[in-house]
C-alpha positions in Angstrom: -2.1 -44.7 -9.8 -2.0 -41.4 -11.7 -1.4 -38.2 -9.6 -2.0 -35.0 -11.4 -0.6 -36.3 -14.6 2.3 -38.3 -13.1 2.3 -42.1 -12.8 2.9 -43.5 -9.4 4.4 -47.0 -8.7 2.5 -47.4 -5.4 0.2 -50.5 -5.0 -2.9 -49.6 -3.3 -5.8 -52.0 -2.9 -9.3 -50.9 -3.8 -10.4 -51.3 -0.1 -7.4 -49.1 1.0 -8.3 -47.7 4.4 -6.2 -44.5 4.0 -2.8 -45.9 4.1 -2.3 -45.3 0.4 -1.2 -41.7 0.9 1.2 -42.9 3.7 2.7 -45.6 1.4 3.2 -43.0 -1.4 5.0 -40.7 1.0 7.2 -43.6 2.2 8.2 -44.2 -1.5 9.2 -40.5 -1.8 6.5 -39.6 -4.2 5.5 -35.9 -4.2 2.2 -34.6 -5.6 3.1 -32.1 -8.2 0.7 -29.1 -8.4 -1.2 -28.4 -11.6 0.6 -25.6 -13.5 -1.4 -22.4 -13.4 -1.1 -19.1 -15.3 0.2 -16.1 -13.2 -2.6 -13.9 -12.0 -3.5 -11.0 -14.4 -1.8 -7.8 -13.1 -2.4 -5.5 -16.1 -5.0 -5.5 -18.8 -4.0 -3.7 -21.9 -6.7 -2.8 -24.5 -5.3 -2.2 -27.9 -6.8 -0.5 -31.0 -4.3 -0.9 -33.9 -4.5 -1.3 -37.6 -4.1 -4.8 -39.0 -0.6 -4.0 -40.2 0.5 -2.7 -36.7 -1.1 -5.7 -34.9 0.9 -8.1 -37.1 4.2 -6.3 -36.6 3.8 -5.4 -33.0 1.8 -8.2 -31.3 4.2 -10.9 -32.2 3.9 -14.3 -30.4 7.1 -13.6 -28.4 5.7 -10.4 -27.0 2.3 -12.0 -26.1 4.0 -15.0 -24.5 6.4 -13.0 -22.4 3.6 -10.6 -21.3 1.4 -13.5 -20.4 4.1 -14.9 -18.3 4.3 -11.6 -16.3 0.5 -11.4 -15.9 -0.1 -8.9 -18.7 -3.1 -9.5 -20.9 -3.7 -7.9 -24.3 -7.3 -7.5 -25.3 -8.5 -6.1 -28.6 -10.8 -3.0 -28.4 -14.0 -3.0 -30.5 -13.9 0.4 -32.0 -17.5 0.2 -32.9 -18.6 0.0 -29.3 -18.2 2.6 -26.5 -14.9 2.1 -24.6 -16.7 2.5 -21.4 -18.6 -0.7 -22.1 -15.4 -2.7 -22.5 -12.6 -3.7 -20.2 -12.0 -2.6 -17.6 -8.6 -1.6 -18.9 -5.4 -0.5 -17.0 -3.8 0.8 -20.2 -5.2 1.6 -23.7 -2.7 1.3 -26.5 -3.8 2.8 -29.8 -2.7 4.0 -33.2 -5.7 4.8 -35.3 -6.5 7.8 -37.4 -9.7 9.8 -37.6 -11.4 12.5 -35.6 -14.1 10.2 -34.3 -11.7 7.8 -32.7 -9.6 10.7 -31.4 -12.6 12.2 -29.7 -13.6 8.8 -28.3 -10.3 8.1 -26.8 -10.0 11.6 -25.4 -13.4 11.4 -23.8 -12.5 8.0 -22.3 -9.3 9.3 -20.8 -11.0 12.2 -19.2 -13.7 10.1 -17.6 -11.1 7.4 -16.6 -8.1 9.2 -15.2 -6.7 6.1 -13.7 -6.3 4.5 -17.1 -3.1 5.2 -18.9 -3.8 6.2 -22.6 -0.8 5.7 -24.8 -0.8 8.3 -26.1 -3.0 11.4 -25.9 -4.6 12.1 -29.4 -3.7 15.8 -29.4 0.0 15.0 -28.7 0.0 12.5 -31.5 -1.5 15.0 -33.9 1.1 17.6 -33.0 4.0 15.2 -33.8 2.3 14.1 -37.1 2.6 17.7 -38.3 6.2 18.0 -39.4 6.4 21.7 -39.0 5.2 21.8 -35.4 7.2 18.7 -34.5 10.5 20.2 -35.7 9.8 23.5 -34.0 9.8 21.6 -30.7 13.2 20.3 -31.5 14.5 23.8 -32.7 13.3 25.2 -29.4 15.3 22.8 -27.3 17.9 24.5 -25.2 20.1 21.5 -24.3 23.6 22.0 -22.9 26.2 21.2 -25.6 28.6 19.3 -23.3 28.1 16.1 -25.4 27.1 17.6 -28.8 24.8 20.0 -30.5 21.4 18.9 -31.6 19.4 20.9 -34.2 17.2 20.5 -37.3 18.2 20.9 -40.9 16.9 24.0 -42.8 13.9 23.3 -44.9 11.5 24.8 -47.4 7.9 24.0 -47.9 6.7 24.2 -51.6 3.0 24.8 -52.3 3.4 26.0 -55.9 4.9 24.6 -59.2 7.5 21.9 -58.4 9.6 23.1 -61.3 10.6 26.1 -59.1 12.2 23.8 -56.5 15.8 23.9 -58.0 15.8 27.7 -58.2 14.4 28.2 -54.7 16.8 25.7 -53.2 19.8 27.4 -54.8 18.5 30.9 -53.8 18.2 29.9 -50.2 21.6 28.2 -50.2 20.2 24.8 -49.0 22.3 21.7 -49.1 21.7 18.1 -47.8 23.1 17.5 -44.3 24.9 14.3 -45.4 25.7 11.6 -43.0 26.6 8.0 -43.8 24.5 6.5 -41.0 21.0 7.2 -39.6 20.5 6.6 -35.9 17.0 5.4 -35.0 16.5 6.2 -31.3 13.6 4.2 -30.0 11.9 5.6 -26.9 9.5 3.6 -24.7 8.9 5.7 -21.5 12.3 6.1 -19.9 13.8 3.2 -21.9 16.0 4.0 -24.9 17.3 1.8 -27.6 19.5 3.0 -30.5 20.0 1.1 -33.8 21.9 2.0 -36.9 20.4 2.3 -40.4 22.2 3.3 -43.6 21.3 6.9 -44.4 20.3 8.1 -47.9 23.1 7.6 -50.4 25.1 10.5 -51.7 24.1 11.4 -55.3 26.7 12.7 -57.8 26.0 15.4 -60.3 26.3 13.0 -63.2 23.5 10.9 -61.8 21.3 13.9 -61.2 21.8 15.1 -64.8 20.3 11.9 -66.1 17.0 12.4 -64.2 14.5 15.1 -64.7 12.2 16.0 -61.8 12.1 13.9 -58.7 15.0 11.6 -57.8 13.8 8.4 -56.1 15.6 7.3 -52.9 15.3 3.9 -51.2 13.6 3.5 -47.9 16.0 3.6 -44.9 13.6 2.7 -42.1 13.3 -1.0 -42.9 15.2 -3.6 -40.9 17.0 -4.8 -44.1 18.8 -1.5 -44.1 20.5 -2.2 -40.8 24.0 -0.9 -40.5 24.7 -2.7 -37.2 27.7 -5.0 -37.8 28.6 -3.4 -41.1 32.1 -2.6 -41.9 31.9 1.2 -41.4 34.4 3.9 -40.6 34.3 4.1 -36.7 34.0 7.9 -36.9 30.8 7.4 -38.9 29.3 4.4 -37.0 30.0 5.8 -33.5 26.7 6.1 -31.6 25.8 9.5 -30.2 26.8 9.8 -26.5 24.3 8.2 -24.1 24.1 11.4 -21.8 23.1 13.4 -24.9 20.4 10.8 -25.9 19.1 10.7 -22.3 18.7 14.4 -22.1 17.2 14.6 -25.6 14.6 11.8 -24.9 13.7 13.4 -21.5 13.1 16.9 -22.9 11.1 15.6 -25.9 8.9 13.4 -23.7 8.0 16.5 -21.7 7.5 18.8 -24.7 5.7 16.3 -26.9 3.7 14.6 -24.1 4.4 11.2 -25.6 5.8 7.9 -24.2 6.1 6.0 -27.4 8.1 7.4 -30.2 11.3 7.4 -32.1 13.8 10.0 -33.4 15.7 9.8 -36.6 19.2 11.4 -36.2 22.1 11.9 -38.5 25.5 13.3 -37.7 26.9 15.9 -39.9 29.6 14.3 -42.0 33.1 15.3 -41.0 32.1 16.2 -37.4 31.8 14.3 -34.2 29.3 16.5 -32.2 26.8 18.1 -34.6 23.5 16.1 -35.0 20.4 16.8 -37.0 16.9 15.4 -36.0 15.2 14.8 -39.3 12.0 13.0 -38.1 10.0 11.9 -35.1 7.4 9.2 -35.3 4.7 8.1 -32.8 4.5 4.4 -32.0 7.2 3.3 -34.6 8.0 -0.2 -35.7 9.1 -1.5 -32.3 8.9 -5.1 -33.7 12.1 -4.3 -35.7 13.9 -3.3 -32.5 16.1 -6.0 -30.9 14.6 -7.4 -27.6 11.6 -5.1 -27.9 9.4 -7.7 -26.2 11.4 -7.4 -23.0 11.7 -3.6 -23.1 7.9 -3.2 -23.6 6.7 -5.5 -21.0 9.1 -3.9 -18.4 7.7 -0.5 -19.5 4.1 -1.7 -18.9 5.0 -3.1 -15.5 6.7 0.2 -14.6 3.3 1.9 -15.3 1.7 -0.3 -12.9 4.4 0.3 -10.3 4.1 4.0 -10.7 0.3 3.9 -10.1 0.9 1.8 -7.0 3.4 4.3 -5.6 1.1 7.2 -6.2 -1.7 5.4 -4.3 0.8 4.9 -1.4 1.7 8.6 -1.4 -1.9 9.7 -1.5 
């Protein structure tokens, strides 16, 4: 006799008068319940480019999220958001004024839906000048180190004037051997090391006229974790410094999902430069990102629940 996919050894006649269940119990057989998926606790609508979907929505993330009751659903950008869902969270990284207006209107009409992140905040960080101004305006205590931005010039005229202008302003590259990529997901922080841009000697520069090409440093293949580096170079920034920095930038930028690229001034232990901030970076390259992101989503649900209780 087959019970929910298991084979029993009980012998029950076709004209069994009801003793079959008693006989099975006497043999110690237990009816195993049919496995069921956990109830859906959170519905996340996502609007991402095909490249971002491939890198972020990896099978390990989807499987873990499903096991915790989190369901990811693709948003149809050609249809009104109000006709879809309902969503608890909308996760997006698409460009264009039309989409920005759509997601902004949706957020205003559905205040209980968490939009990650507000379009105006994303636009602000996409502007390098305004983004670095926020960093320059930070007034963090320097107990654990000083955080600033490198001096920079913006050229809108003939590129041939660059060497002269750079020399006149006394600019120099803030060299550091390692780039620290600080991934921020809400209140979660994860730091990974990447090799920074290589130093370039004058002899190499003399061989090239115009732009000197540098390799990309953001890819996972440039990871410096585990490399044989000088401990003074490889040492991570202090955790309290990163926590303060992440908290202040979350408030100033109005973002939950971003990363910070930091280098340490070579020869120092406590002078750091923020050289870039990116919205919704390549979390798929971050170790254990699927666990961190699902916990973050669940924390959003918990926060909403606590607000309802207080109200």
